[in-house]
C-alpha positions as CSV (number, residue, x, y, z in Angstrom):
1,M,0.0,0.0,0.0
2,G,1.5,3.3,-1.1
3,K,1.7,6.5,0.9
4,N,-1.1,8.1,-1.1
5,S,-3.3,5.1,-0.5
6,I,-2.5,5.1,3.3
7,R,-3.3,8.9,3.5
8,A,-6.5,8.3,1.6
9,T,-7.5,5.5,3.9
10,I,-6.9,7.6,7.0
11,A,-8.7,10.5,5.5
12,Y,-11.8,8.4,4.6
13,F,-11.8,6.9,8.1
14,F,-12.0,10.3,9.7
15,L,-14.5,11.5,7.1
16,G,-16.5,8.3,7.0
17,E,-19.5,6.9,8.9
18,Y,-17.6,5.1,11.7
19,F,-15.7,8.1,13.0
20,S,-18.5,10.7,12.4
21,D,-21.0,8.4,14.3
22,A,-18.4,7.9,17.1
23,L,-18.0,11.7,17.4
24,R,-21.7,12.3,17.5
25,T,-22.3,9.5,20.0
26,T,-19.5,10.7,22.3
27,I,-20.8,14.2,22.4
28,T,-24.3,12.9,23.0
29,V,-23.1,10.8,25.9
30,V,-20.7,13.2,27.5
31,L,-22.8,16.4,27.2
32,P,-25.5,15.5,29.8
33,I,-22.9,14.1,32.2
34,I,-21.0,17.4,32.2
35,L,-24.2,19.4,32.4
36,F,-25.8,17.6,35.4
37,F,-22.5,17.3,37.3
38,Y,-22.2,21.1,36.8
39,L,-25.7,21.5,38.2
40,G,-24.8,19.3,41.2
41,N,-27.1,16.3,40.4
42,A,-24.6,13.4,40.3
43,E,-27.4,10.8,40.2
44,A,-28.9,12.3,37.1
45,A,-25.5,12.6,35.5
46,K,-24.7,8.9,36.0
47,G,-28.2,7.7,35.1
48,I,-28.6,9.7,31.9
49,G,-25.0,9.1,30.9
50,V,-25.2,5.4,31.4
51,G,-28.5,5.3,29.6
52,A,-27.2,7.1,26.6
53,L,-23.9,5.1,26.7
54,L,-25.5,1.7,26.6
55,I,-28.5,2.4,24.4
56,S,-26.1,3.8,21.7
57,L,-24.8,0.3,21.2
58,T,-28.2,-0.9,20.0
59,D,-28.1,1.7,17.2
60,L,-26.9,-0.1,14.1
61,P,-27.1,1.1,10.5
62,D,-30.7,1.0,9.4
63,N,-33.5,2.9,7.7
64,R,-35.8,5.4,9.4
65,L,-38.7,3.2,10.2
66,N,-36.6,0.3,11.5
67,K,-34.5,2.7,13.6
68,L,-37.6,4.2,15.2
69,K,-38.8,0.6,16.1
70,T,-35.4,-0.2,17.6
71,A,-35.5,3.1,19.6
72,L,-38.9,2.3,21.1
73,S,-38.0,-1.3,21.9
74,S,-34.7,-0.4,23.4
75,I,-36.0,2.4,25.6
76,I,-38.9,0.3,27.0
77,V,-36.7,-2.8,27.7
78,F,-33.9,-0.7,29.3
79,F,-36.4,1.1,31.6
80,A,-38.1,-2.1,32.6
81,A,-34.8,-3.9,33.2
82,T,-33.4,-1.0,35.3
83,L,-36.5,-0.7,37.4
84,V,-36.9,-4.4,38.2
85,V,-33.2,-5.0,39.0
86,S,-32.7,-1.8,41.1
87,S,-35.9,-2.6,43.1
88,V,-34.6,-6.0,44.3
89,L,-31.0,-5.0,45.1
90,V,-31.8,-4.9,48.8
91,N,-31.9,-8.7,48.8
92,A,-28.8,-10.4,47.3
93,Y,-30.5,-13.7,46.7
94,L,-33.5,-12.2,45.1
95,T,-31.2,-10.1,42.9
96,A,-29.4,-13.3,41.8
97,V,-32.7,-15.0,40.9
98,V,-33.9,-12.0,38.9
99,V,-30.6,-11.5,37.0
100,I,-30.3,-15.2,36.2
101,V,-33.8,-15.2,34.8
102,A,-32.9,-12.1,32.9
103,A,-29.8,-13.8,31.5
104,F,-32.0,-16.6,30.1
105,S,-34.9,-14.4,28.9
106,C,-32.7,-11.8,27.2
107,S,-30.6,-14.4,25.4
108,M,-33.8,-16.1,24.1
109,L,-34.7,-12.8,22.3
110,A,-32.3,-14.1,19.6
111,V,-35.3,-16.1,18.4
112,Y,-36.8,-12.9,17.1
113,G,-33.8,-11.9,15.0
114,Q,-30.5,-10.0,15.2
115,K,-31.9,-6.7,16.3
116,L,-33.9,-8.0,19.3
117,S,-30.9,-10.2,20.1
118,L,-28.7,-7.2,20.4
119,I,-31.3,-5.3,22.5
120,G,-31.5,-8.4,24.8
121,T,-27.7,-8.5,25.2
122,M,-27.6,-4.7,26.0
123,A,-30.5,-5.0,28.4
124,L,-28.5,-7.7,30.3
125,I,-25.5,-5.4,30.4
126,V,-27.8,-2.7,31.8
127,C,-28.7,-5.2,34.6
128,T,-25.0,-5.6,35.4
129,F,-24.4,-1.9,35.5
130,V,-27.3,-1.4,37.8
131,M,-25.8,-4.0,40.2
132,G,-22.5,-2.1,40.1
133,L,-24.0,1.4,40.5
134,H,-26.5,0.2,43.2
135,P,-28.9,3.2,43.0
136,E,-30.6,4.3,46.2
137,R,-33.8,5.5,44.4
138,P,-34.9,2.8,41.8
139,L,-37.7,4.8,40.2
140,Y,-35.6,8.0,39.9
141,F,-32.6,6.1,38.5
142,S,-34.8,4.2,36.0
143,T,-36.3,7.5,34.9
144,Y,-32.8,8.9,34.3
145,I,-31.9,5.8,32.2
146,L,-35.1,6.4,30.3
147,I,-34.2,10.0,29.7
148,G,-30.7,9.1,28.6
149,G,-32.2,6.6,26.0
150,V,-34.7,9.1,24.7
151,W,-32.1,11.8,24.5
152,Y,-29.7,9.6,22.5
153,Y,-32.3,8.4,20.0
154,I,-33.7,11.9,19.5
155,I,-30.2,12.9,18.2
156,S,-29.8,9.7,16.2
157,L,-33.3,10.0,14.5
158,I,-32.7,13.7,13.7
159,Q,-29.5,12.7,11.9
160,I,-31.3,10.0,9.8
161,L,-34.1,12.4,9.0
162,I,-31.6,14.9,7.6
163,R,-29.5,12.2,5.8
164,P,-31.8,9.2,5.3
165,Y,-29.5,7.3,3.0
166,R,-26.2,7.9,4.7
167,S,-25.8,4.3,6.0
168,L,-26.8,2.9,2.6
169,H,-24.2,5.0,0.8
170,H,-21.6,3.8,3.3
171,A,-22.6,0.1,2.7
172,I,-22.3,0.6,-1.0
173,F,-18.9,2.1,-0.5
174,E,-17.7,-0.9,1.6
175,C,-19.2,-3.3,-0.9
176,L,-17.2,-1.7,-3.7
177,M,-14.0,-1.7,-1.6
178,S,-14.5,-5.4,-0.8
179,S,-15.2,-6.1,-4.5
180,A,-12.0,-4.3,-5.4
181,M,-10.1,-6.6,-3.0
182,F,-11.8,-9.6,-4.5
183,L,-10.8,-8.6,-8.0
184,S,-7.3,-7.9,-6.9
185,A,-7.2,-11.5,-5.5
186,K,-8.4,-12.8,-8.8
187,A,-5.4,-11.1,-10.5
188,K,-3.1,-13.4,-8.4
189,N,-4.4,-16.4,-10.3
190,Y,-2.2,-15.3,-13.2
191,D,0.9,-14.8,-11.1
192,V,2.9,-18.0,-11.3
193,S,4.8,-17.1,-8.1
194,I,1.7,-17.4,-5.9
195,P,0.5,-21.0,-5.1
196,L,-3.1,-21.5,-6.3
197,D,-4.3,-23.2,-3.1
198,L,-3.3,-20.1,-1.0
199,Q,-4.9,-17.8,-3.5
200,Q,-8.1,-19.9,-3.5
201,K,-8.4,-19.6,0.3
202,E,-8.0,-15.9,0.1
203,A,-10.6,-15.6,-2.7
204,I,-13.2,-17.6,-0.7
205,K,-12.7,-15.4,2.4
206,L,-13.3,-12.3,0.2
207,H,-16.3,-14.1,-1.3
208,I,-17.8,-14.3,2.2
209,K,-17.0,-10.7,2.9
210,V,-18.6,-9.4,-0.3
211,N,-21.7,-11.5,0.3
212,Q,-22.0,-10.0,3.8
213,K,-22.0,-6.5,2.3
214,H,-24.6,-7.5,-0.3
215,E,-26.8,-8.8,2.6
216,L,-26.4,-5.5,4.5
217,I,-27.3,-3.5,1.3
218,R,-30.4,-5.7,0.8
219,N,-31.6,-5.2,4.4
220,L,-31.0,-1.4,4.3
221,L,-32.6,-0.8,1.0
222,L,-35.3,-3.3,0.5
223,T,-36.8,-2.8,3.9
224,D,-37.0,1.0,3.4
225,K,-40.5,1.9,2.1
226,Y,-39.4,5.4,1.2
227,A,-36.4,4.4,-0.8
228,M,-38.5,1.7,-2.6
229,N,-41.2,4.2,-3.6
230,P,-41.2,4.3,-7.5
231,D,-41.6,8.1,-7.3
232,N,-38.5,8.5,-5.2
233,P,-35.6,9.3,-7.7
234,K,-32.9,8.9,-5.1
235,G,-34.3,5.6,-4.1
236,R,-34.4,4.4,-7.7
237,L,-30.8,5.5,-8.1
238,L,-29.7,3.5,-5.0
239,L,-31.7,0.5,-6.1
240,E,-30.0,0.6,-9.5
241,R,-26.6,0.9,-7.9
242,A,-27.4,-2.1,-5.7
243,R,-28.4,-4.1,-8.8
244,L,-25.3,-3.1,-10.6
245,L,-23.2,-4.1,-7.6
246,I,-24.7,-7.6,-7.7
247,D,-24.2,-7.7,-11.5
248,L,-20.6,-6.6,-11.0
249,Y,-19.9,-9.4,-8.5
250,E,-21.4,-11.9,-10.9
251,Q,-18.9,-10.8,-13.5
252,L,-16.0,-10.9,-11.0
253,N,-17.1,-14.4,-10.0
254,A,-17.5,-15.5,-13.7
255,V,-13.8,-14.7,-14.4
256,H,-12.9,-18.2,-13.4
257,Y,-11.0,-21.0,-15.2
258,D,-8.8,-23.9,-14.5
259,Y,-6.0,-21.6,-13.5
260,G,-3.4,-24.3,-13.4
261,L,-4.1,-25.1,-17.0
262,V,-4.2,-21.4,-17.9
263,R,-0.8,-20.9,-16.4
264,E,0.6,-23.9,-18.2
265,T,-1.0,-22.9,-21.5
266,L,0.2,-19.3,-21.4
267,A,3.5,-20.0,-19.7
268,T,5.5,-18.5,-22.6
269,G,5.2,-14.9,-23.5
270,P,3.9,-11.9,-21.5
271,S,0.1,-12.7,-21.7
272,L,-0.2,-13.9,-18.0
273,K,1.6,-10.8,-16.7
274,L,-0.5,-8.4,-18.9
275,I,-3.8,-10.1,-17.8
276,A,-2.8,-9.8,-14.1
277,E,-1.8,-6.1,-14.6
278,L,-5.1,-5.3,-16.3
279,I,-7.2,-6.9,-13.6
280,E,-5.2,-5.0,-10.9
281,L,-5.9,-1.8,-12.7
282,L,-9.6,-2.6,-12.7
283,A,-9.4,-3.3,-9.0
284,K,-7.7,0.1,-8.4
285,E,-10.5,1.8,-10.5
286,L,-13.1,0.0,-8.4
287,E,-11.4,1.2,-5.2
288,Q,-11.3,4.8,-6.5
289,L,-14.9,4.5,-7.5
290,G,-15.8,3.3,-4.0
291,R,-14.2,6.3,-2.5
292,H,-16.4,8.6,-4.5
293,V,-19.6,6.6,-4.7
294,R,-21.1,8.2,-1.5
295,S,-21.7,11.2,-3.7
296,A,-24.7,11.4,-5.9
297,K,-22.6,13.2,-8.5
298,A,-21.1,11.3,-11.4
299,Y,-17.4,10.4,-11.0
300,K,-15.1,10.6,-14.1
301,G,-12.5,8.3,-12.7
302,E,-8.7,8.4,-12.7
303,V,-7.4,9.4,-16.1
304,A,-4.0,7.8,-15.5
305,T,-5.6,4.5,-14.5
306,N,-7.8,4.5,-17.6
307,M,-5.0,5.3,-19.9
308,A,-2.8,2.6,-18.4
309,Y,-5.6,0.1,-18.7
310,Y,-6.3,0.8,-22.4
311,Q,-2.6,0.9,-23.3
312,K,-2.1,-2.5,-21.7
313,R,-5.3,-3.8,-23.3
314,V,-4.0,-2.9,-26.7
315,T,-0.7,-4.6,-25.9
316,L,-2.5,-7.8,-24.9
317,L,-4.6,-7.7,-28.1
318,Q,-1.4,-7.3,-30.2
319,E,0.2,-10.2,-28.3
320,M,-2.8,-12.4,-29.3
321,E,-1.6,-12.3,-32.9
322,R,1.4,-14.4,-31.9
323,L,-0.6,-17.0,-29.9
324,N,-1.9,-20.3,-31.1
325,E,-5.7,-21.1,-31.3
326,T,-6.0,-22.5,-27.8
327,Q,-4.1,-19.6,-26.2
328,R,-6.1,-17.1,-28.2
329,K,-9.4,-18.5,-27.0
330,I,-8.4,-18.2,-23.4
331,V,-7.2,-14.6,-23.7
332,L,-10.3,-13.6,-25.7
333,K,-12.6,-15.0,-22.9
334,V,-10.6,-13.1,-20.2
335,V,-10.8,-9.9,-22.3
336,S,-14.5,-10.4,-22.8
337,N,-15.1,-10.7,-19.0
338,M,-13.0,-7.6,-18.4
339,N,-15.0,-5.7,-21.0
340,D,-18.2,-6.6,-19.1
341,I,-16.6,-5.4,-15.8
342,V,-15.6,-2.1,-17.4
343,R,-19.1,-1.6,-18.7
344,I,-20.7,-2.0,-15.3
345,I,-18.0,0.2,-13.7
346,E,-18.8,2.9,-16.2
347,M,-22.5,2.6,-15.4
348,I,-21.9,3.0,-11.7
349,R,-19.4,5.7,-12.2
350,G,-21.7,7.8,-14.4
351,N,-24.9,7.1,-12.4
352,E,-26.3,5.5,-15.6
353,S,-29.1,3.0,-15.4
354,A,-31.0,0.7,-17.6
355,A,-33.8,2.0,-19.8
356,A,-36.8,3.2,-17.9
357,Q,-39.0,0.6,-19.6
358,H,-36.6,-2.1,-18.6
359,L,-36.5,-0.9,-15.0
360,Q,-40.3,-0.8,-14.9
361,E,-40.4,-4.4,-16.2
362,L,-37.7,-5.4,-13.7
363,S,-39.6,-3.8,-10.8
364,G,-42.8,-5.6,-11.7
365,A,-41.0,-9.0,-12.2
366,I,-39.0,-8.9,-9.0
367,S,-40.6,-9.4,-5.6
368,Y,-38.1,-7.6,-3.5
369,P,-39.4,-8.8,-0.1
370,L,-38.3,-12.3,-1.0
371,F,-34.7,-11.2,-1.0
372,I,-34.7,-9.9,2.6
373,T,-33.3,-12.4,5.2
374,G,-36.2,-12.9,7.5
375,D,-36.2,-13.3,11.3
376,R,-37.5,-16.3,13.2
377,F,-40.6,-15.8,15.3
378,A,-41.7,-19.3,16.4
379,I,-40.3,-19.3,19.9
380,G,-42.1,-22.7,20.6
381,E,-39.7,-24.4,18.2
382,H,-36.7,-23.2,20.3
383,L,-37.8,-24.4,23.7
384,S,-35.8,-27.6,23.6
385,L,-32.2,-28.6,23.8
386,K,-32.1,-29.2,20.1
387,S,-32.2,-25.4,19.6
388,P,-28.7,-23.6,19.7
389,I,-30.4,-20.5,21.1
390,F,-32.0,-22.4,24.0
391,R,-28.8,-24.2,24.8
392,F,-26.8,-21.0,24.9
393,S,-29.5,-19.2,27.0
394,L,-29.5,-22.0,29.5
395,R,-25.7,-22.1,29.5
396,L,-25.4,-18.3,30.1
397,A,-28.0,-18.5,33.0
398,I,-25.8,-21.2,34.6
399,C,-22.7,-19.1,34.1
400,F,-24.5,-16.3,36.0
401,L,-25.5,-18.7,38.8
402,F,-21.9,-19.8,39.1
403,G,-20.8,-16.2,39.0
404,F,-23.0,-15.2,41.9
405,V,-21.8,-18.2,44.0
406,L,-18.2,-17.2,43.3
407,I,-18.4,-13.5,44.2
408,W,-20.2,-14.4,47.4
409,Q,-17.1,-16.4,48.4
410,L,-14.7,-13.5,47.5
411,E,-14.1,-10.4,49.4
412,P,-16.9,-7.9,48.7
413,S,-16.1,-5.5,45.8
414,K,-18.1,-2.7,44.2
415,Y,-16.6,-3.8,40.9
416,S,-17.6,-7.5,41.0
417,Y,-20.2,-6.7,38.4
418,W,-17.4,-6.7,35.8
419,L,-17.4,-10.5,36.0
420,F,-21.0,-10.6,34.8
421,L,-20.2,-7.8,32.2
422,T,-17.4,-10.0,30.9
423,L,-19.6,-13.0,30.7
424,V,-22.3,-11.2,28.7
425,I,-19.7,-9.8,26.2
426,V,-17.5,-12.8,25.6
427,A,-19.9,-15.8,26.0
428,R,-21.2,-16.8,22.6
429,P,-23.1,-19.9,21.4
430,K,-20.1,-21.3,19.5
431,F,-16.8,-22.3,21.0
432,S,-14.8,-20.7,18.3
433,I,-16.4,-17.2,18.7
434,T,-16.2,-17.4,22.5
435,W,-12.5,-18.3,22.3
436,K,-11.8,-15.5,19.8
437,R,-13.8,-13.0,21.9
438,N,-11.9,-14.1,25.0
439,L,-8.6,-13.5,23.4
440,Q,-9.7,-10.1,22.1
441,R,-11.0,-9.0,25.4
442,L,-7.9,-10.1,27.3
443,K,-5.5,-8.5,24.9
444,G,-7.5,-5.3,24.8
445,S,-8.0,-5.2,28.6
446,L,-4.4,-5.8,29.5
447,G,-3.2,-3.3,26.9
448,G,-5.7,-0.8,28.1
449,V,-4.6,-1.3,31.7
450,V,-1.0,-0.5,30.7
451,I,-2.1,2.6,28.9
452,G,-4.2,3.7,31.8
453,L,-1.4,3.2,34.3
454,V,1.1,5.1,32.2
455,I,-1.3,8.1,31.9
456,V,-2.1,8.0,35.7
457,Y,1.6,8.0,36.4
458,L,2.3,10.9,34.1
459,V,-0.8,13.1,34.7
460,K,-2.1,14.2,38.1
461,S,-4.8,16.7,37.1
462,P,-8.3,15.1,37.3
463,A,-9.6,17.5,34.5
464,V,-6.9,16.3,32.2
465,L,-7.5,12.6,33.1
466,L,-11.2,13.0,32.4
467,S,-10.3,14.7,29.0
468,F,-8.2,11.6,28.2
469,S,-11.2,9.4,29.1
470,V,-13.4,11.3,26.7
471,I,-10.8,10.8,23.9
472,F,-10.6,7.1,24.7
473,L,-14.4,6.8,24.7
474,L,-14.3,8.3,21.2
475,G,-11.8,5.7,20.1
476,F,-14.0,2.9,21.6
477,Y,-17.0,4.0,19.5
478,A,-14.9,4.6,16.4
479,F,-13.5,1.0,16.4
480,N,-16.4,-0.9,18.1
481,R,-17.8,-2.1,14.7
482,L,-14.4,-2.5,13.1
483,N,-12.1,-4.2,15.6
484,Y,-13.2,-5.4,19.0
485,T,-9.7,-5.7,20.4
486,V,-8.9,-2.1,19.6
487,S,-12.2,-0.9,21.0
488,V,-11.5,-2.7,24.3
489,L,-8.0,-1.2,24.3
490,F,-9.7,2.2,24.3
491,I,-12.6,1.6,26.7
492,T,-10.4,0.1,29.4
493,P,-8.3,3.2,30.1
494,A,-11.5,5.3,29.7
495,V,-13.1,3.3,32.6
496,I,-9.9,3.4,34.7
497,L,-9.4,7.1,34.4
498,T,-13.1,8.0,34.9
499,L,-13.6,5.8,38.0
500,G,-10.2,6.7,39.4
501,S,-10.8,10.5,39.0
502,Y,-14.3,10.2,40.6
503,Q,-13.6,7.6,43.3
504,G,-9.9,7.4,43.7
505,H,-7.9,4.1,44.4
506,F,-6.5,3.5,40.9
507,D,-4.7,0.5,42.1
508,H,-7.9,-1.1,43.4
509,I,-9.7,-0.4,40.2
510,V,-6.9,-1.9,38.0
511,H,-6.7,-5.0,40.3
512,D,-10.4,-5.7,40.1
513,R,-10.6,-5.0,36.4
514,I,-7.9,-7.6,35.7
515,M,-9.2,-10.2,38.2
516,F,-12.9,-10.1,37.3
517,T,-12.1,-10.0,33.5
518,L,-9.9,-13.1,33.9
519,L,-12.6,-14.9,36.0
520,G,-15.3,-14.0,33.5
521,C,-13.2,-15.2,30.5
522,A,-12.4,-18.5,32.3
523,I,-16.0,-19.2,33.2
524,A,-17.1,-18.4,29.6
525,I,-14.6,-20.8,28.0
526,L,-15.2,-23.7,30.4
527,A,-19.0,-23.3,30.0
528,T,-18.8,-23.9,26.3
529,Y,-18.5,-27.6,27.1
530,L,-21.9,-27.3,28.8
531,F,-24.7,-27.6,26.2
532,P,-22.1,-27.0,23.4
533,V,-22.8,-25.9,19.9
534,W,-20.2,-27.5,17.7
535,D,-19.8,-26.5,14.1
536,S,-17.8,-29.6,13.4
537,R,-20.9,-31.8,13.9
538,Q,-22.9,-29.7,11.4
539,L,-20.3,-29.8,8.5
540,K,-22.0,-32.7,6.6
541,A,-25.4,-31.0,6.8
542,K,-23.8,-27.7,5.6
543,I,-22.1,-29.4,2.7
544,S,-25.2,-31.2,1.7
545,Q,-27.2,-27.9,1.7
546,T,-24.5,-26.2,-0.3
547,T,-24.4,-28.9,-3.0
548,T,-28.2,-28.8,-3.1
549,D,-28.3,-25.1,-3.6
550,S,-25.5,-25.3,-6.2
551,L,-27.4,-28.0,-8.2
552,H,-30.5,-25.9,-8.1
553,Y,-28.5,-22.9,-9.3
554,L,-27.1,-25.1,-12.2
555,Q,-30.7,-26.1,-13.2
556,V,-31.8,-22.5,-13.2
557,A,-28.8,-21.4,-15.2
558,I,-29.4,-24.1,-17.8
559,E,-33.1,-23.2,-18.1
560,R,-32.3,-19.5,-18.4
561,K,-34.0,-16.8,-16.3
562,E,-36.2,-15.7,-19.2
563,N,-38.0,-19.1,-18.9
564,L,-38.2,-19.2,-15.1
565,G,-38.6,-15.5,-14.1
566,E,-36.4,-13.1,-12.2
567,N,-37.4,-14.2,-8.7
568,I,-36.5,-17.9,-9.1
569,S,-33.2,-17.1,-10.9
570,R,-32.0,-14.4,-8.5
571,M,-33.0,-16.4,-5.4
572,A,-31.2,-19.5,-6.7
573,R,-28.0,-17.4,-7.2
574,K,-28.4,-15.8,-3.8
575,N,-29.0,-19.1,-2.0
576,A,-25.9,-20.7,-3.7
577,N,-23.7,-17.8,-2.6
578,L,-25.1,-17.7,1.0
579,S,-24.9,-21.5,1.6
580,L,-21.3,-21.5,0.4
581,S,-20.6,-18.6,2.8
582,A,-22.3,-20.5,5.6
583,L,-20.2,-23.6,4.9
584,S,-17.0,-21.5,4.8
585,E,-17.8,-19.9,8.2
586,A,-18.5,-23.4,9.6
587,I,-15.2,-24.7,8.4
588,E,-13.4,-21.7,9.9
589,S,-15.2,-22.2,13.2
590,A,-14.6,-26.0,13.3
591,S,-10.9,-25.4,12.8
592,Q,-10.7,-23.7,16.2
593,E,-12.7,-26.3,18.1
594,P,-11.1,-28.8,20.5
595,M,-11.8,-31.8,18.2
596,Q,-10.1,-30.2,15.2
597,K,-7.4,-32.9,15.1
598,R,-10.0,-35.6,14.2
599,I,-11.2,-33.7,11.1
600,D,-9.6,-33.9,7.7
601,F,-9.3,-30.2,6.9
602,N,-7.5,-30.9,3.7
603,G,-10.5,-32.7,2.4
604,L,-12.8,-30.0,3.7
605,Y,-10.8,-27.2,2.1
606,G,-10.9,-29.3,-1.1
607,V,-14.7,-29.6,-0.9
608,Q,-15.0,-25.8,-0.2
609,S,-12.7,-24.8,-3.1
610,T,-14.4,-27.2,-5.5
611,I,-17.9,-25.9,-4.8
612,Y,-16.6,-22.4,-5.1
613,Q,-15.2,-23.1,-8.6
614,I,-18.4,-24.9,-9.6
615,N,-20.5,-22.0,-8.6
616,A,-18.3,-19.6,-10.6
617,I,-18.7,-21.7,-13.7
618,I,-22.4,-21.9,-13.2
619,T,-22.4,-18.1,-13.0
620,S,-20.6,-18.0,-16.3
621,I,-23.4,-20.1,-17.8
622,Y,-26.0,-18.0,-16.1
623,L,-24.5,-14.8,-17.7
624,S,-23.9,-16.2,-21.1
625,V,-26.0,-14.6,-23.8
626,N,-25.2,-17.4,-26.3
627,H,-26.4,-20.2,-24.0
628,K,-29.6,-22.1,-24.9
629,P,-31.2,-24.8,-22.7
630,E,-30.9,-27.5,-25.4
631,Q,-27.1,-27.1,-25.4
632,A,-26.9,-28.9,-22.0
633,D,-26.3,-32.7,-22.2
634,P,-28.8,-34.3,-19.8
635,L,-26.5,-37.3,-19.1
636,L,-23.7,-34.9,-18.1
637,V,-26.0,-32.9,-15.8
638,K,-27.2,-36.1,-14.3
639,Q,-23.6,-37.2,-13.7
640,I,-22.8,-33.9,-12.0
641,A,-25.8,-34.3,-9.7
642,A,-24.8,-37.8,-8.9
643,N,-21.2,-36.9,-8.0
644,L,-22.2,-33.9,-5.9
645,S,-24.7,-36.0,-4.0
646,A,-22.6,-39.2,-3.6
647,G,-20.3,-38.1,-0.9
648,F,-23.0,-37.3,1.7
649,E,-25.9,-39.5,0.7
650,G,-24.1,-42.8,0.8
651,Q,-24.4,-43.4,-3.0
652,D,-22.1,-45.7,-4.8
653,I,-21.5,-44.2,-8.2
654,A,-20.1,-46.3,-11.0
655,H,-17.3,-44.9,-13.1
656,S,-18.6,-42.9,-16.1
657,P,-17.1,-41.3,-19.2
658,A,-16.9,-38.0,-17.3
659,E,-14.2,-39.5,-15.1
660,A,-11.9,-39.9,-18.0
661,L,-12.1,-36.3,-19.1
662,D,-8.9,-34.8,-20.2
663,K,-9.0,-31.2,-18.8
664,A,-6.8,-29.8,-21.5
665,A,-8.9,-31.3,-24.2
666,V,-12.1,-30.0,-22.5
667,F,-10.7,-26.6,-22.1
668,A,-9.6,-26.3,-25.8
669,D,-12.7,-28.1,-27.1
670,S,-14.6,-24.9,-28.0
671,D,-14.9,-21.3,-27.3
672,H,-16.2,-21.8,-23.8
673,S,-19.6,-23.1,-24.8
674,T,-22.2,-24.5,-22.4
675,K,-21.0,-28.1,-23.3
676,Q,-17.4,-27.2,-22.4
677,K,-18.5,-25.5,-19.1
678,L,-20.6,-28.5,-18.1
679,A,-17.7,-30.8,-18.9
680,H,-15.5,-28.7,-16.6
681,I,-18.1,-28.8,-13.8
682,A,-18.3,-32.6,-14.3
683,A,-14.5,-32.9,-13.9
684,L,-14.7,-30.7,-10.7
685,S,-17.6,-32.8,-9.4
686,L,-15.3,-35.8,-9.5
687,D,-12.7,-33.9,-7.5
688,F,-15.5,-33.0,-5.0
689,R,-16.4,-36.7,-4.7
690,Q,-12.8,-37.6,-3.9
691,F,-12.5,-34.8,-1.3
692,S,-15.8,-35.7,0.3
693,T,-14.9,-39.4,0.4
694,A,-11.6,-38.5,2.1
695,F,-13.5,-36.3,4.6
696,N,-16.1,-39.0,5.4
697,G,-13.5,-41.6,5.8
698,K,-11.5,-39.7,8.4
């Protein structure tokens, strides 16, 4: 990364959504604290400050209506949780019962989706804060928490009313940046110095990242009734941008071949290097486009980048004259894909769109609500040990029970609530995420303690110490959605400096911070063996689902979307991408679980890579304007289905002609017709069967 790129990244961070949101939130939290301490009402300052501080963490990027719903739900739940817990604090045993029940109940809110799950988690954190603050007047303090929540969301809602599409613009920006990284990774396929297996793993990780960005854009845009109004020109522009982003990713994914064979075929001459350089230039252009896409104005692009791209493209076309027929077909196909990518970039860059008539037809043909990931509302289905949500809720409640028993055995401390706070934050349903969260919290807490102690040693003025704590609070908010370790690194000294300036005894605060954090992390890790949720036991089901979705995508691609309709075609593509992402995440999670040594990860990575390649070739068929359904050989399609199903359905498939395919002959057979692509998929399906057999036999 060059100096200009580093400077641009830093500039866009400070001008972007994360930092500006952090600055607004910090001011919103700190302002009432300063005001009420100045007026001599410490109880109001603490209550309103804590209310604003905690409720701000429920405020995720969303549209106006959904944010209003989140605001109302959060405010009501926070007030109720504060009032109930603060009212029973006089009885330690009753407090334990109430908080343990709250741990179970709040965790079960995950049944109703991610938003209510987050509200439940933060409500549980409110309960732990109330135990630590121990308010003398429950109703008054609960009212202050209520006022803090209302105050925060008034500011947040005013911002979204003024700039309703700010989060959506930022999501599109992040999607373009991720797509640029994905395209840059594709360029490495043509670099003979980089092993293909390493590059493939990197590409799959970026595939997951891009799909996550697509999901965020769908949820922000398609749930916004104002943006989806046909009479809203800004909404139509954003909808068209979102559609172009998905089309762009299709093209990026379709640039896929048997790269080992491509490297071998184009080993002589500069073609490989030229292709890699052209793809890198397109990636840089995408990155530059991403940095400007938050504006509604057209962006003309980097002239130097464009000139370099077209000069190298001419050089590559001239080089083609010296290539043989097989080499020329490979290069022509790559150039054709790059031309399609350039066309989509130009459309996004110039705010161009499809013809109005086409857009109208598309809007009528597509049922957009189908593409929104829905929440689960059937709580009855989750009241059993078969449900991961129920298992985790029960586990967290037992953790809280053990926590109460433990602190009753220790010397009384006003900071013992940090143990429960740590449990809420680091305990997660899956072992891998809990382990990762533990490491992040420990590293951030220990690093933050060191920073806090250094500042306390060097600075003696309480006013300066409190100023530092505000700066650290700003850092916490800025990195909270980006890097949890860094956010903890900021919030730890903020807590130490604030409590130390207000109550004194810095050494006691640091001691308790470290002790209760370590205890909470240890309990959370050990508890993962109680009602565990192991991804390693779900791998076969995930692979089966992924192959099922890929086969459905193949059938849809063969039949053509014109024959099946936009909804079926686009849903098949979306499901294939999401199921592969889910499988990849499960493999990554399983690799960190205790029983990892009993799993053949080489076979798993082979399965993952093969399905990824198959989906890419299916996308190529899906996008082909020359494809016709009758070009598909039914026997070959049947063989592909049999191979992809064999490994996980116990089938015994006899050898077939597809197993004897010569990849070089297949690749050179034609100019990448449907027949050739299906033959390539058939060859890959054989690889899948071998990998899956190895995995099953482990």
